[in-house]
matplotlib code that plots the C-alpha trace (Angstrom):
import matplotlib.pyplot as plt

x = [-28.8, -30.4, -32.1, -28.7, -27.1, -30.0, -29.8, -26.0, -26.4, -29.2, -27.1, -24.1, -26.3, -27.7, -24.3, -23.0, -26.0, -25.9, -22.1, -22.9, -25.6, -23.3, -20.6, -22.9, -24.3, -20.8, -19.4, -22.3, -21.9, -18.2, -18.1, -21.4, -21.0, -20.4, -23.1, -21.6, -22.3, -23.2, -22.1, -21.4, -24.2, -23.7, -22.5, -24.7, -27.8, -26.9, -26.6, -29.9, -31.5, -30.1, -31.3, -34.8, -34.9, -33.8, -36.3, -39.2, -38.3, -36.9, -39.2, -36.4, -37.3, -35.7, -33.0, -32.0, -32.0, -29.5, -27.4, -27.5, -26.4, -23.5, -22.5, -22.4, -20.3, -17.8, -17.6, -17.0, -14.2, -12.7, -12.7, -11.2, -8.4, -7.7, -7.6, -5.2, -2.9, -3.0, -2.3, 0.6, 2.0, 1.7, 3.5, 6.2, 6.7, 6.6, 9.2, 11.5, 11.3, 11.9, 15.0, 16.4, 15.9, 17.8, 20.7, 21.0, 21.0, 23.7, 25.9, 25.5, 26.6, 30.1, 31.0, 30.8, 27.2, 25.8, 25.5, 23.7, 21.3, 20.7, 19.9, 17.5, 15.7, 15.4, 13.9, 11.5, 10.4, 9.7, 7.6, 5.7, 5.0, 3.8, 1.5, 0.1, -0.5, -2.4, -4.5, -5.2, -6.3, -8.5, -6.5, -6.0, -7.8, -6.3, -5.7]
y = [13.8, 10.3, 10.8, 11.6, 8.5, 6.3, 7.8, 7.3, 3.7, 2.9, 4.5, 2.3, -0.7, 0.0, 0.5, -2.7, -4.7, -3.5, -4.3, -7.8, -8.3, -7.1, -9.4, -12.4, -11.7, -11.1, -14.3, -16.4, -14.8, -15.4, -18.9, -20.2, -23.7, -23.5, -25.0, -28.0, -28.5, -32.1, -35.1, -34.6, -35.8, -38.9, -37.9, -40.4, -39.3, -35.6, -36.4, -38.2, -35.2, -32.8, -34.9, -35.2, -31.5, -30.7, -33.2, -31.6, -28.0, -27.9, -30.7, -32.8, -35.7, -39.2, -38.4, -35.2, -37.1, -39.6, -36.7, -34.9, -38.0, -38.4, -34.7, -35.2, -38.4, -36.6, -33.6, -36.0, -37.7, -34.4, -33.3, -36.6, -36.3, -32.7, -33.7, -36.5, -34.2, -31.6, -34.1, -35.5, -32.0, -31.2, -34.4, -33.7, -30.1, -31.3, -34.0, -31.5, -29.1, -32.0, -33.1, -29.6, -29.6, -32.9, -31.6, -28.4, -30.4, -32.8, -29.8, -28.4, -31.7, -33.0, -36.0, -38.3, -37.1, -37.8, -41.6, -41.0, -38.6, -41.1, -43.8, -41.4, -40.6, -44.3, -45.0, -42.0, -43.2, -46.7, -45.3, -43.1, -46.1, -48.2, -45.3, -45.0, -48.7, -48.6, -45.7, -47.5, -50.5, -48.3, -49.1, -45.5, -42.3, -39.3, -36.3]
z = [-35.8, -35.4, -38.8, -40.4, -38.9, -40.0, -43.5, -43.7, -42.4, -45.0, -47.8, -46.9, -46.6, -50.1, -51.6, -50.0, -51.1, -54.7, -54.8, -53.5, -56.1, -58.9, -57.7, -57.6, -61.1, -62.5, -60.9, -62.3, -65.7, -65.8, -64.2, -65.7, -67.2, -70.9, -73.1, -74.9, -78.6, -77.9, -79.9, -83.6, -85.8, -87.8, -91.3, -93.0, -91.1, -91.8, -95.5, -95.5, -93.8, -96.3, -99.2, -97.7, -97.1, -100.7, -102.0, -100.1, -100.4, -103.9, -105.2, -106.7, -108.9, -108.6, -111.1, -109.3, -106.0, -107.4, -108.8, -105.5, -103.6, -106.1, -105.5, -101.8, -102.2, -104.4, -102.0, -99.1, -101.0, -101.9, -98.3, -97.1, -99.7, -98.7, -95.0, -95.8, -97.7, -95.0, -92.3, -94.3, -94.8, -91.2, -90.2, -92.7, -91.5, -87.9, -88.6, -90.3, -87.3, -84.9, -86.9, -86.8, -83.0, -82.7, -84.8, -82.8, -79.6, -80.9, -81.9, -78.4, -76.7, -76.2, -78.3, -75.3, -74.6, -78.1, -77.6, -74.3, -76.0, -78.8, -76.2, -74.4, -77.7, -78.5, -75.0, -75.4, -78.9, -77.5, -74.7, -77.2, -79.4, -76.5, -75.4, -78.9, -79.1, -75.8, -77.0, -80.2, -78.3, -76.1, -72.9, -72.1, -73.1, -74.8, -72.6]

ax = plt.figure().add_subplot(projection="3d")
ax.plot(x, y, z, "-o")
ax.set_aspect("equal")
plt.show()
């Protein structure tokens, strides 16, 4: 009987211990700090690295190096232009959605509330512009 109790106790201890180990490992795996990618590399340094690598690996001559640099410059300009167009489109779409929201709110309000709403919007816009200026000057950080 004592042997059975000891066996049962050891079995329970083993189950409890293994559960604790699995819990600790799971907790560490789930809440482990994420590896940060680090700072983005300087585009000019990255471009130089790519040109150097191509020069060595593909054995480019001087004329080809000049042409490769030109291709990288044209590609960068194309990406910059595409990003500018995309940002302008997003801003335009966002402004249209915001304007629709304002119109819906104004339709919901009583006529005596519309001037109060306009004043509130004007105050909010002034606060937003002030915040943007402070961020631009580096006085406050983005969230």
